[in-house]
Structures are given as C-alpha cells and as structure tokens.
PLY file of the C-alpha trace (Angstrom):
ply
format ascii 1.0
element vertex 133
property float x
property float y
property float z
element edge 132
property int vertex1
property int vertex2
end_header
66.32 39.89 -89.07
65.49 42.18 -86.62
64.22 42.01 -82.38
60.40 42.75 -83.29
60.34 40.15 -86.01
62.19 37.75 -84.27
59.13 38.29 -81.40
56.80 37.55 -83.62
57.90 34.03 -84.69
59.01 33.76 -81.82
55.32 34.02 -80.19
53.77 32.54 -83.49
55.83 29.14 -82.62
54.77 29.22 -79.27
51.02 29.71 -80.36
51.65 27.21 -83.27
53.06 24.74 -80.31
49.83 25.51 -77.62
47.16 24.87 -80.66
49.23 21.65 -81.62
49.17 20.25 -78.36
46.40 21.15 -76.56
43.97 19.70 -80.39
46.13 16.40 -80.55
43.12 14.79 -82.84
42.90 17.48 -85.04
46.30 17.17 -87.29
45.56 20.00 -89.86
48.96 22.15 -90.32
48.96 25.39 -88.42
50.40 28.44 -90.48
50.90 31.32 -89.12
47.31 32.88 -90.96
45.33 29.50 -89.87
42.02 30.61 -88.32
41.76 28.53 -85.22
38.52 29.91 -83.97
36.85 27.85 -86.80
39.32 25.35 -87.22
38.40 24.16 -83.80
35.04 24.89 -83.71
35.07 27.38 -81.04
32.46 29.63 -79.41
32.74 32.78 -78.56
33.27 31.84 -75.06
35.65 29.22 -75.50
37.35 31.34 -77.42
37.69 33.77 -74.34
37.88 30.93 -71.97
41.51 30.25 -73.92
43.02 33.63 -72.91
43.15 32.40 -69.15
44.87 29.08 -70.48
47.48 30.60 -72.66
48.41 33.46 -70.26
49.61 30.50 -67.70
52.48 29.04 -70.60
55.29 29.21 -69.04
56.62 31.27 -72.05
54.00 33.75 -71.74
54.99 34.45 -67.88
58.79 34.94 -68.85
57.43 37.28 -71.63
55.23 39.03 -68.43
52.19 38.61 -71.17
49.04 38.28 -70.53
46.19 38.00 -72.62
42.62 39.15 -71.80
39.55 36.70 -72.43
37.30 40.34 -73.63
40.38 41.27 -76.62
40.68 37.55 -77.66
36.79 38.44 -79.93
39.46 40.84 -82.32
41.89 37.61 -82.54
41.21 34.84 -85.02
44.12 33.91 -86.63
47.93 32.95 -85.12
48.99 36.38 -86.88
46.46 38.70 -85.23
46.81 36.04 -81.92
50.92 37.07 -81.94
50.08 40.73 -82.47
47.69 40.67 -79.10
50.45 38.68 -77.28
53.23 41.29 -78.91
50.49 44.14 -77.65
49.86 42.63 -74.03
53.73 42.63 -72.62
54.72 45.03 -70.21
56.23 47.54 -70.37
59.72 46.52 -67.96
60.18 43.62 -70.49
59.97 46.27 -73.94
62.99 48.51 -71.87
64.54 45.06 -71.86
64.21 44.91 -75.55
65.29 48.38 -76.60
68.43 48.63 -74.24
69.83 45.36 -74.32
73.01 46.23 -72.20
71.87 45.62 -69.06
70.33 42.24 -70.14
72.83 38.95 -69.01
74.27 36.73 -71.41
74.19 34.13 -69.45
70.45 33.77 -69.35
68.76 30.96 -71.60
65.11 33.15 -69.91
64.89 35.31 -73.55
66.91 34.12 -76.20
64.97 36.20 -78.05
66.16 38.74 -76.81
69.97 38.18 -76.62
69.69 37.13 -80.40
68.30 40.61 -80.56
71.11 41.98 -78.87
73.39 40.60 -79.70
72.78 41.84 -83.70
73.77 45.18 -82.37
77.44 46.13 -83.16
77.90 47.61 -79.58
76.37 45.31 -77.46
78.74 43.09 -79.67
81.77 44.56 -78.84
80.74 44.41 -74.68
79.69 41.25 -74.86
82.99 40.22 -76.78
85.13 42.48 -74.62
83.26 40.52 -71.40
84.18 36.55 -73.20
87.48 37.30 -73.95
88.04 39.04 -70.41
0 1
1 2
2 3
3 4
4 5
5 6
6 7
7 8
8 9
9 10
10 11
11 12
12 13
13 14
14 15
15 16
16 17
17 18
18 19
19 20
20 21
21 22
22 23
23 24
24 25
25 26
26 27
27 28
28 29
29 30
30 31
31 32
32 33
33 34
34 35
35 36
36 37
37 38
38 39
39 40
40 41
41 42
42 43
43 44
44 45
45 46
46 47
47 48
48 49
49 50
50 51
51 52
52 53
53 54
54 55
55 56
56 57
57 58
58 59
59 60
60 61
61 62
62 63
63 64
64 65
65 66
66 67
67 68
68 69
69 70
70 71
71 72
72 73
73 74
74 75
75 76
76 77
77 78
78 79
79 80
80 81
81 82
82 83
83 84
84 85
85 86
86 87
87 88
88 89
89 90
90 91
91 92
92 93
93 94
94 95
95 96
96 97
97 98
98 99
99 100
100 101
101 102
102 103
103 104
104 105
105 106
106 107
107 108
108 109
109 110
110 111
111 112
112 113
113 114
114 115
115 116
116 117
117 118
118 119
119 120
120 121
121 122
122 123
123 124
124 125
125 126
126 127
127 128
128 129
129 130
130 131
131 132
C-alpha cells in the first residue's frame, strides 16, 4: 500500500471511531460508504457544527488538519469526509509525507507516515544503518 492509501485508511478509521463514540446509542455498523448525516439524522446546522468537534480531536490536531463548517455540506459519507480531512491537511505535513527521510522514526505521533517512509528502499537503508550503528 502506498502512503496515500495508508492515510485514507487511518483517517477513515478515526472518523468511524469518532462517530461511534459521539453516538453510542446507535449500533449500526459504520463503513466508509455510510451516510452519517442520514444515519444520525443530522440537520445542516448540526452537521456543520460537527466540523469543530472533529477538528478538536487529537488525531486531527496531529495531522494539522481543520474542517470548516461550510465545507461539511459537500460530504455526507465517511469516504467523502475522509477526502475533506485529507484536503485540509496543511502543506508542512504533506512535505513530511513526501520527504520522509527528515522524519524521526522514534516518533509515535505519525505511525502511518513512518510506515510510508519505511516502504521506500532508500529510507529503509538509512533507517537500518542508524539502527545498526
């Protein structure tokens, strides 16, 4: 899997966890295709206000991502929301994903970036050389 796929899976899983925790009384399984607006019967205003709640999640802060209430109208499924989150990631984090050699491998903050970095042969050689030495 490439780093974009890993990032999509990571974000989708965090969003699913968020909705399951926010609405524990609804036991319907959530998948990326789930229309969460209709599942939770959210009005346009309620859906827009969720942008701030999602943006305050620890994983969103670590990604340097922020959803805008106005953008929420463009998404109703977990997959669409995942696309919004990824699109809102600040440029600096994207640069780390593109140039993983500068990332510290001891950091647990970005495990999906670490996995993506280690999938590149040049980075693997550098990482293994540091581990041996």
